[in-house]
Backbone as CSV, one residue per row, in Angstrom:
resi,resn,N_x,N_y,N_z,CA_x,CA_y,CA_z,C_x,C_y,C_z
1,UNK,-12.582,-25.315,1.707,-11.985,-24.192,2.435,-12.729,-22.902,2.083
2,UNK,-12.986,-22.050,3.074,-13.705,-20.799,2.862,-12.831,-19.801,2.113
3,UNK,-13.494,-18.885,1.414,-12.750,-17.860,0.690,-12.140,-16.858,1.665
4,UNK,-11.088,-16.175,1.197,-10.441,-15.106,1.945,-10.702,-13.800,1.208
5,UNK,-11.104,-12.774,1.941,-11.307,-11.445,1.361,-10.327,-10.475,2.008
6,UNK,-9.594,-9.746,1.179,-8.613,-8.801,1.698,-8.885,-7.431,1.107
7,UNK,-9.134,-6.466,1.989,-9.282,-5.074,1.579,-7.936,-4.376,1.753
8,UNK,-7.427,-3.819,0.666,-6.175,-3.067,0.671,-6.520,-1.586,0.723
9,UNK,-6.313,-0.967,1.868,-6.659,0.438,2.076,-5.377,1.259,2.140
10,UNK,-5.217,2.161,1.166,-4.056,3.054,1.214,-4.292,4.116,2.280
11,UNK,-3.226,4.520,2.948,-3.328,5.572,3.967,-3.845,6.872,3.350
12,UNK,-4.337,7.749,4.205,-4.787,9.066,3.779,-3.614,10.018,3.580
13,UNK,-3.951,11.268,3.320,-2.923,12.282,3.059,-2.033,12.489,4.289
14,UNK,-0.726,12.380,4.142,0.156,12.647,5.282,0.451,14.137,5.433
15,UNK,0.994,14.498,6.567,1.470,15.868,6.771,2.572,16.155,5.744
16,UNK,2.499,17.327,5.148,3.489,17.692,4.135,3.009,17.488,2.715
17,UNK,1.858,16.828,2.541,1.299,16.672,1.208,2.020,15.647,0.358
18,UNK,1.869,15.775,-0.953,2.395,14.790,-1.897,3.880,15.019,-2.131
19,UNK,4.653,13.961,-1.966,6.102,14.013,-2.182,6.622,12.586,-2.315
20,UNK,7.907,12.445,-2.616,8.572,11.154,-2.488,8.784,10.935,-0.994
21,UNK,7.931,10.110,-0.387,7.953,9.980,1.071,8.698,8.720,1.513
22,UNK,8.451,7.599,0.865,9.185,6.375,1.173,9.116,5.980,2.635
23,UNK,10.280,5.827,3.257,10.373,5.392,4.648,10.270,6.558,5.646
24,UNK,10.149,7.750,5.139,9.970,8.913,6.022,8.684,8.711,6.818
25,UNK,8.778,8.833,8.138,7.673,8.388,8.995,6.779,9.551,9.419
26,UNK,6.107,10.143,8.444,5.205,11.257,8.721,3.859,10.749,9.229
27,UNK,3.201,11.581,10.027,1.848,11.292,10.494,0.832,11.698,9.438
28,UNK,-0.392,11.237,9.606,-1.484,11.712,8.769,-1.779,13.175,9.081
29,UNK,-2.166,13.922,8.049,-2.683,15.274,8.257,-4.103,15.182,8.813
30,UNK,-4.655,16.314,9.214,-6.053,16.329,9.672,-6.972,15.829,8.565
31,UNK,-6.711,16.249,7.327,-7.515,15.762,6.197,-7.325,14.261,6.015
32,UNK,-6.089,13.779,6.216,-5.819,12.349,6.074,-6.583,11.508,7.081
33,UNK,-6.657,11.987,8.319,-7.442,11.274,9.332,-8.912,11.202,8.915
34,UNK,-9.440,12.316,8.433,-10.841,12.339,8.017,-11.064,11.404,6.825
35,UNK,-10.153,11.409,5.864,-10.256,10.500,4.715,-10.330,9.049,5.168
36,UNK,-9.495,8.681,6.130,-9.442,7.297,6.581,-10.700,6.908,7.349
37,UNK,-11.201,7.822,8.169,-12.418,7.509,8.923,-13.605,7.321,7.981
38,UNK,-13.678,8.132,6.943,-14.743,7.968,5.957,-14.569,6.649,5.213
39,UNK,-13.352,6.350,4.795,-13.091,5.120,4.037,-13.431,3.882,4.856
40,UNK,-13.030,3.845,6.111,-13.302,2.681,6.955,-14.786,2.571,7.291
41,UNK,-15.473,3.699,7.344,-16.902,3.674,7.654,-17.751,3.116,6.534
42,UNK,-17.192,3.117,5.311,-17.943,2.628,4.153,-17.696,1.153,3.868
43,UNK,-16.844,0.528,4.643,-16.481,-0.867,4.361,-17.299,-1.820,5.220
44,UNK,-16.989,-3.099,5.093,-17.754,-4.114,5.795,-17.075,-4.609,7.057
45,UNK,-17.439,-5.811,7.458,-16.902,-6.407,8.679,-15.571,-7.089,8.388
46,UNK,-14.634,-6.937,9.311,-13.332,-7.599,9.193,-13.110,-8.481,10.412
47,UNK,-12.219,-9.445,10.251,-11.812,-10.309,11.361,-10.508,-9.848,11.995
48,UNK,-9.676,-9.144,11.213,-8.363,-8.741,11.697,-7.884,-7.568,10.847
49,UNK,-7.047,-6.724,11.440,-6.413,-5.617,10.725,-4.917,-5.863,10.701
50,UNK,-4.320,-5.755,9.526,-2.868,-5.873,9.354,-2.375,-4.553,8.791
51,UNK,-1.352,-3.966,9.393,-0.903,-2.645,8.987,0.591,-2.589,8.727
52,UNK,0.969,-1.668,7.853,2.364,-1.248,7.751,2.793,-0.680,9.098
53,UNK,4.074,-0.749,9.382,4.575,-0.226,10.653,4.775,1.287,10.636
54,UNK,4.666,1.933,9.480,4.850,3.382,9.412,3.623,4.107,9.950
55,UNK,3.842,5.263,10.580,2.803,5.939,11.357,1.590,6.341,10.527
56,UNK,1.781,6.692,9.267,0.646,7.135,8.464,-0.357,6.014,8.224
57,UNK,0.056,4.783,8.480,-0.852,3.630,8.453,-1.163,3.154,9.866
58,UNK,-0.117,2.988,10.668,-0.240,2.318,11.964,-1.075,3.104,12.967
59,UNK,-0.997,4.434,12.932,-1.749,5.226,13.904,-3.258,5.046,13.703
60,UNK,-3.692,5.130,12.435,-5.120,4.941,12.182,-5.525,3.493,12.433
61,UNK,-4.675,2.547,12.071,-4.997,1.136,12.297,-5.231,0.866,13.777
62,UNK,-4.403,1.474,14.636,-4.567,1.277,16.082,-5.892,1.865,16.556
63,UNK,-6.237,3.051,16.052,-7.513,3.657,16.442,-8.687,2.787,16.005
64,UNK,-8.655,2.323,14.751,-9.764,1.541,14.218,-9.883,0.196,14.928
65,UNK,-8.741,-0.459,15.170,-8.771,-1.757,15.851,-9.358,-1.622,17.257
66,UNK,-8.996,-0.542,17.960,-9.536,-0.329,19.298,-11.044,-0.065,19.241
67,UNK,-11.471,0.731,18.260,-12.888,1.063,18.150,-13.734,-0.152,17.803
68,UNK,-13.188,-1.042,16.943,-13.945,-2.214,16.499,-13.643,-3.473,17.302
69,UNK,-12.736,-3.352,18.287,-12.316,-4.499,19.108,-11.805,-5.649,18.238
70,UNK,-10.907,-5.304,17.303,-10.329,-6.291,16.393,-8.855,-6.513,16.703
71,UNK,-8.354,-7.726,16.463,-6.915,-7.948,16.597,-6.158,-7.123,15.563
72,UNK,-4.983,-6.645,15.962,-4.161,-5.791,15.116,-2.760,-6.387,14.986
73,UNK,-2.279,-6.494,13.756,-0.921,-6.959,13.483,-0.169,-5.881,12.706
74,UNK,1.105,-5.716,13.006,1.963,-4.797,12.269,3.020,-5.602,11.528
75,UNK,3.192,-5.317,10.245,4.166,-6.050,9.433,5.033,-5.055,8.679
76,UNK,6.295,-4.887,9.059,7.174,-3.929,8.376,7.419,-4.277,6.916
77,UNK,7.146,-5.514,6.511,7.314,-5.877,5.100,6.297,-5.166,4.217
78,UNK,5.241,-4.639,4.832,4.220,-3.911,4.083,4.441,-2.401,4.128
79,UNK,5.623,-1.959,4.570,5.942,-0.531,4.552,6.348,-0.108,3.138
80,UNK,6.358,1.202,2.917,6.589,1.752,1.582,8.026,1.504,1.118
81,UNK,8.225,1.554,-0.190,9.552,1.402,-0.773,10.439,2.568,-0.333
82,UNK,11.682,2.264,0.013,12.637,3.306,0.377,13.071,4.090,-0.853
83,UNK,12.999,5.422,-0.777,13.299,6.245,-1.943,14.545,7.096,-1.785
84,UNK,15.418,6.682,-0.870,16.758,7.254,-0.773,16.775,8.760,-0.603
85,UNK,17.644,9.418,-1.382,17.841,10.864,-1.241,16.665,11.673,-1.753
86,UNK,15.715,11.013,-2.426,14.536,11.737,-2.901,13.469,11.869,-1.824
87,UNK,13.606,11.163,-0.722,12.584,11.232,0.320,12.481,12.661,0.872
88,UNK,11.253,13.159,0.952,11.009,14.512,1.412,10.981,15.542,0.303
89,UNK,11.250,15.112,-0.941,11.249,16.027,-2.086,9.993,15.804,-2.929
90,UNK,9.506,16.867,-3.542,8.403,16.733,-4.481,8.953,16.285,-5.838
91,UNK,8.061,15.814,-6.690,8.474,15.430,-8.041,9.046,16.635,-8.789
92,UNK,8.494,17.818,-8.547,8.991,19.027,-9.200,10.421,19.337,-8.765
93,UNK,10.715,19.148,-7.488,12.077,19.392,-7.010,13.068,18.408,-7.619
94,UNK,12.673,17.134,-7.686,13.564,16.138,-8.292,13.728,16.426,-9.783
95,UNK,12.645,16.819,-10.450,12.709,17.123,-11.880,13.644,18.296,-12.163
96,UNK,13.713,19.235,-11.242,14.600,20.384,-11.406,16.056,19.991,-11.225
97,UNK,16.332,19.168,-10.224,17.713,18.825,-9.869,18.262,17.601,-10.601
98,UNK,17.384,16.614,-10.873,17.827,15.361,-11.495,16.820,14.905,-12.563
99,UNK,16.604,15.726,-13.586,15.544,15.403,-14.550,15.762,14.078,-15.275
100,UNK,17.001,13.782,-15.658,17.253,12.532,-16.385,17.037,11.326,-15.490
101,UNK,17.474,11.418,-14.232,17.292,10.307,-13.294,15.801,10.054,-13.039
102,UNK,15.027,11.122,-12.906,13.587,10.970,-12.678,12.911,10.336,-13.885
103,UNK,13.304,10.750,-15.083,12.708,10.185,-16.286,13.043,8.703,-16.422
104,UNK,14.291,8.319,-16.137,14.673,6.905,-16.191,13.881,6.090,-15.179
105,UNK,13.730,6.637,-13.971,12.984,5.944,-12.927,11.530,5.742,-13.341
106,UNK,10.914,6.746,-13.884,9.505,6.634,-14.288,9.326,5.664,-15.451
107,UNK,10.321,5.622,-16.341,10.218,4.759,-17.516,10.452,3.296,-17.171
108,UNK,11.387,3.041,-16.260,11.730,1.656,-15.929,12.199,1.559,-14.483
109,UNK,11.239,1.565,-13.523,11.621,1.586,-12.105,12.355,0.326,-11.646
110,UNK,12.241,-0.761,-12.392,12.960,-1.978,-12.003,14.458,-1.842,-12.249
111,UNK,14.853,-1.021,-13.207,16.263,-0.868,-13.551,16.898,0.372,-12.940
112,UNK,16.084,1.380,-12.660,16.613,2.653,-12.169,16.002,2.975,-10.810
113,UNK,16.861,3.056,-9.803,16.456,3.284,-8.415,16.890,4.677,-7.994
114,UNK,16.083,5.416,-7.236,16.562,6.696,-6.703,17.863,6.501,-5.918
115,UNK,18.756,7.480,-5.941,20.041,7.330,-5.238,19.845,6.941,-3.775
116,UNK,20.457,5.838,-3.386,20.330,5.351,-2.013,19.016,4.671,-1.715
117,UNK,18.173,4.483,-2.743,16.849,3.906,-2.538,16.853,2.387,-2.555
118,UNK,15.698,1.831,-2.289,15.501,0.385,-2.260,15.184,-0.107,-3.677
119,UNK,15.934,-1.057,-4.201,15.634,-1.575,-5.535,14.217,-2.143,-5.598
120,UNK,13.555,-1.901,-6.718,12.169,-2.329,-6.860,12.014,-3.830,-6.693
121,UNK,12.946,-4.611,-7.225,12.818,-6.063,-7.125,12.937,-6.527,-5.674
122,UNK,13.796,-5.875,-4.888,13.912,-6.217,-3.466,12.631,-5.839,-2.728
123,UNK,12.097,-4.669,-3.040,10.834,-4.229,-2.457,9.705,-5.200,-2.799
124,UNK,9.610,-5.563,-4.068,8.564,-6.497,-4.498,8.703,-7.832,-3.782
125,UNK,9.926,-8.272,-3.556,10.150,-9.535,-2.861,9.680,-9.491,-1.420
126,UNK,9.964,-8.397,-0.711,9.528,-8.342,0.698,8.022,-8.188,0.802
127,UNK,7.411,-7.406,-0.112,5.948,-7.285,-0.088,5.308,-8.638,-0.388
128,UNK,5.840,-9.348,-1.377,5.294,-10.666,-1.721,5.397,-11.631,-0.546
129,UNK,6.513,-11.578,0.186,6.675,-12.451,1.349,5.653,-12.108,2.427
130,UNK,5.450,-10.803,2.672,4.441,-10.393,3.652,3.036,-10.774,3.230
131,UNK,2.747,-10.621,1.948,1.429,-10.970,1.407,1.168,-12.472,1.520
132,UNK,2.147,-13.272,1.141,1.970,-14.728,1.207,1.762,-15.193,2.643
133,UNK,2.511,-14.609,3.581,2.326,-14.964,4.991,0.938,-14.556,5.482
134,UNK,0.490,-13.385,5.056,-0.843,-12.913,5.439,-1.912,-13.893,4.955
135,UNK,-1.797,-14.327,3.699,-2.776,-15.273,3.153,-2.764,-16.589,3.918
136,UNK,-1.587,-17.029,4.320,-1.493,-18.302,5.045,-2.053,-18.173,6.460
137,UNK,-1.703,-17.084,7.156,-2.142,-16.900,8.541,-3.638,-16.675,8.641
138,UNK,-4.201,-16.003,7.644,-5.588,-15.557,7.762,-6.479,-16.165,6.685
139,UNK,-6.159,-17.356,6.259,-6.989,-18.042,5.265,-8.416,-18.182,5.790
140,UNK,-9.382,-17.869,4.933,-10.783,-17.981,5.307,-11.341,-16.806,6.078
141,UNK,-10.543,-15.750,6.271,-10.982,-14.578,7.024,-11.204,-13.394,6.096
142,UNK,-11.743,-12.339,6.677,-11.830,-11.047,5.995,-10.833,-10.119,6.670
143,UNK,-9.891,-9.629,5.887,-8.737,-8.904,6.421,-8.721,-7.480,5.872
144,UNK,-8.501,-6.517,6.742,-8.213,-5.150,6.317,-6.712,-4.939,6.417
145,UNK,-6.100,-4.585,5.301,-4.673,-4.294,5.272,-4.500,-2.809,4.971
146,UNK,-3.893,-2.085,5.902,-3.668,-0.651,5.733,-2.209,-0.456,5.349
147,UNK,-2.000,0.061,4.144,-0.628,0.096,3.626,-0.439,1.300,2.704
148,UNK,0.399,1.158,1.691,0.880,2.279,0.888,0.573,2.067,-0.586
149,UNK,0.635,3.159,-1.331,0.335,3.092,-2.744,1.178,2.083,-3.499
150,UNK,2.484,2.083,-3.257,3.343,1.149,-3.994,3.166,-0.288,-3.519
151,UNK,2.789,-0.486,-2.270,2.492,-1.845,-1.798,1.261,-2.378,-2.534
152,UNK,0.224,-1.540,-2.642,-0.973,-1.951,-3.379,-0.618,-2.235,-4.836
153,UNK,0.207,-1.385,-5.435,0.610,-1.603,-6.830,1.302,-2.953,-7.009
154,UNK,2.200,-3.289,-6.087,2.927,-4.563,-6.198,1.960,-5.741,-6.077
155,UNK,1.049,-5.680,-5.119,0.088,-6.776,-4.941,-0.777,-6.937,-6.187
156,UNK,-1.291,-5.831,-6.708,-2.171,-5.908,-7.877,-1.399,-6.291,-9.132
157,UNK,-0.180,-5.795,-9.277,0.629,-6.166,-10.433,0.945,-7.654,-10.424
158,UNK,1.215,-8.182,-9.251,1.472,-9.619,-9.132,0.211,-10.412,-9.472
159,UNK,-0.926,-9.952,-8.985,-2.197,-10.627,-9.222,-2.579,-10.614,-10.702
160,UNK,-2.368,-9.458,-11.349,-2.807,-9.268,-12.727,-1.699,-9.493,-13.756
161,UNK,-0.511,-9.875,-13.284,0.661,-10.138,-14.146,0.973,-8.890,-14.985
162,UNK,1.136,-7.770,-14.298,1.494,-6.501,-14.932,3.006,-6.316,-14.814
163,UNK,3.711,-6.023,-15.901,5.168,-5.866,-15.815,5.563,-4.631,-15.014
164,UNK,6.757,-4.665,-14.442,7.217,-3.569,-13.584,7.302,-2.251,-14.334
165,UNK,7.555,-2.284,-15.634,7.629,-1.046,-16.408,6.283,-0.331,-16.462
166,UNK,5.197,-1.038,-16.168,3.845,-0.454,-16.210,3.287,-0.170,-14.819
167,UNK,4.110,-0.321,-13.792,3.629,-0.240,-12.414,2.930,1.082,-12.118
168,UNK,3.504,2.182,-12.597,2.957,3.488,-12.250,1.775,3.885,-13.124
169,UNK,1.333,2.979,-13.977,0.059,3.200,-14.666,-1.123,2.897,-13.747
170,UNK,-0.835,2.250,-12.612,-1.877,1.989,-11.610,-1.957,3.188,-10.678
171,UNK,-3.027,3.931,-10.768,-3.227,5.085,-9.902,-3.928,4.625,-8.627
172,UNK,-3.286,4.842,-7.480,-3.843,4.414,-6.185,-4.006,5.658,-5.311
173,UNK,-5.174,6.290,-5.294,-5.359,7.530,-4.529,-5.303,7.302,-3.015
174,UNK,-5.101,8.395,-2.289,-5.168,8.343,-0.833,-6.516,7.778,-0.391
175,UNK,-6.486,6.939,0.640,-7.694,6.411,1.301,-8.601,5.637,0.347
176,UNK,-8.027,5.061,-0.683,-8.803,4.217,-1.597,-8.681,2.753,-1.180
177,UNK,-9.715,1.988,-1.498,-9.758,0.574,-1.124,-9.864,-0.291,-2.369
178,UNK,-9.032,-1.321,-2.434,-9.123,-2.352,-3.468,-9.328,-3.691,-2.773
179,UNK,-10.180,-4.528,-3.345,-10.524,-5.792,-2.685,-10.085,-6.990,-3.524
180,UNK,-9.396,-7.913,-2.853,-8.936,-9.155,-3.473,-9.681,-10.316,-2.822
181,UNK,-10.216,-11.193,-3.661,-10.887,-12.404,-3.192,-10.022,-13.603,-3.537
182,UNK,-9.734,-14.430,-2.537,-8.992,-15.662,-2.741,-9.954,-16.811,-2.482
183,UNK,-10.461,-17.450,-3.541,-11.428,-18.541,-3.339,-10.783,-19.708,-2.606
184,UNK,-11.594,-20.514,-1.955,-11.084,-21.728,-1.347,-10.623,-22.703,-2.413
185,UNK,-9.730,-23.598,-2.036,-9.234,-24.588,-2.991,-8.125,-24.033,-3.859
186,UNK,-8.079,-24.459,-5.121,-6.974,-24.121,-6.008,-7.296,-22.962,-6.958
187,UNK,-8.430,-22.317,-6.820,-8.808,-21.244,-7.727,-7.869,-20.045,-7.576
188,UNK,-7.722,-19.289,-8.653,-6.844,-18.118,-8.670,-7.489,-16.937,-7.939
189,UNK,-6.676,-16.091,-7.298,-7.217,-14.876,-6.678,-7.847,-13.969,-7.722
190,UNK,-8.792,-13.149,-7.263,-9.514,-12.246,-8.149,-9.493,-10.832,-7.565
191,UNK,-9.358,-9.838,-8.426,-9.542,-8.452,-8.031,-11.026,-8.123,-8.184
192,UNK,-11.720,-7.896,-7.062,-13.155,-7.625,-7.110,-13.455,-6.178,-7.456
193,UNK,-12.669,-5.241,-6.897,-12.782,-3.845,-7.293,-11.516,-3.112,-6.902
194,UNK,-11.350,-1.916,-7.465,-10.136,-1.130,-7.252,-10.507,0.327,-7.010
195,UNK,-9.860,0.927,-6.024,-9.978,2.366,-5.747,-11.388,2.795,-5.339
196,UNK,-12.092,1.943,-4.606,-13.384,2.350,-4.054,-13.170,3.481,-3.044
197,UNK,-14.167,4.357,-2.953,-14.096,5.464,-2.011,-13.480,6.710,-2.595
198,UNK,-13.126,6.680,-3.908,-12.565,7.856,-4.557,-13.440,8.213,-5.744
199,UNK,-13.346,9.471,-6.133,-14.160,9.931,-7.256,-13.541,9.511,-8.588
């Protein structure tokens, strides 16, 4: 069986800048569009594009798929973790209003969820289900997956057996690409590189 190569491309900067965005469906900023066009221009050939259903991923995925004449799939399981009442707030705003809750969340996100947010274990389960389906559907292909920072973290943490308490030690910048190789047969997946396209 041929190997599968998957490029995990995080979306570029959204309108509104850095915040707890979660399921908030913001578009890319002008800078974000430029970041994504540069990132995609530096990559190789793909057979298919799979995207999160949120606009900061899906809008660019649609443009790129049309330009490259590639099939495009949207999978809501690859959308960002829901962050409840913190969505739309900066870390500084949350630190001012709920400093203890923010500290607990950063220390152990598996046990402490933002108010009204999606539990990390539930999020990890849906991302894992989407990832496993992607591997099955596109075995032997080269796939571009356009998704979110926490989706990339979950995939890499699962691959590298990183505990959830260490999840945020993985820095995933805007418009960065990480590549996973799944060899044919029974061999284990490999992380070939992480955060390409960033300084």
